[in-house]
C-alpha positions, 0 to 999 in steps of 0.5 A: 488481513493481507497486505500487498506492495504494487511497485511500477518501480522499473529500477531493480536497485531502487526498489531493493534500498526502498525495500530493505529500508522500510522492512515491509513484512508482506509481499511485492508485485511488480507491474508495468506502469501501464498496467497499473494505470488500466488496471488499477487506476493509478499512475506513476506517483505513490498511491496507497489503498486500504480495502476492507474484506468485502473489497471496498477501498476504505481509505485512499492516500494519494501521492506522498504523505508527510510522515510517510509509510511508518508502522504507527501511521500504517496500524492506524488505517488497519485498526480503521478497518478492523472496527472497534477495539480490533474487532473483526467484521 
């Protein structure tokens, strides 16, 4: 399983503050907003895609969530993708 954060933020300092605060243990790819919209189909709002091993988007969160990107919330989605009792598909 792999995670990749895609950032369209043009402000390097703001992005670095966010990454330092959240302490995500995965890589960050930076793309221009125009590229993200054209290639990935989203614009300048937070969007989270949870993709299974078959490259199918199983969960999609558009915009900010009231509880944020907490590790507990992300873990719930990951557990769902793994299936019952964390089984691999």
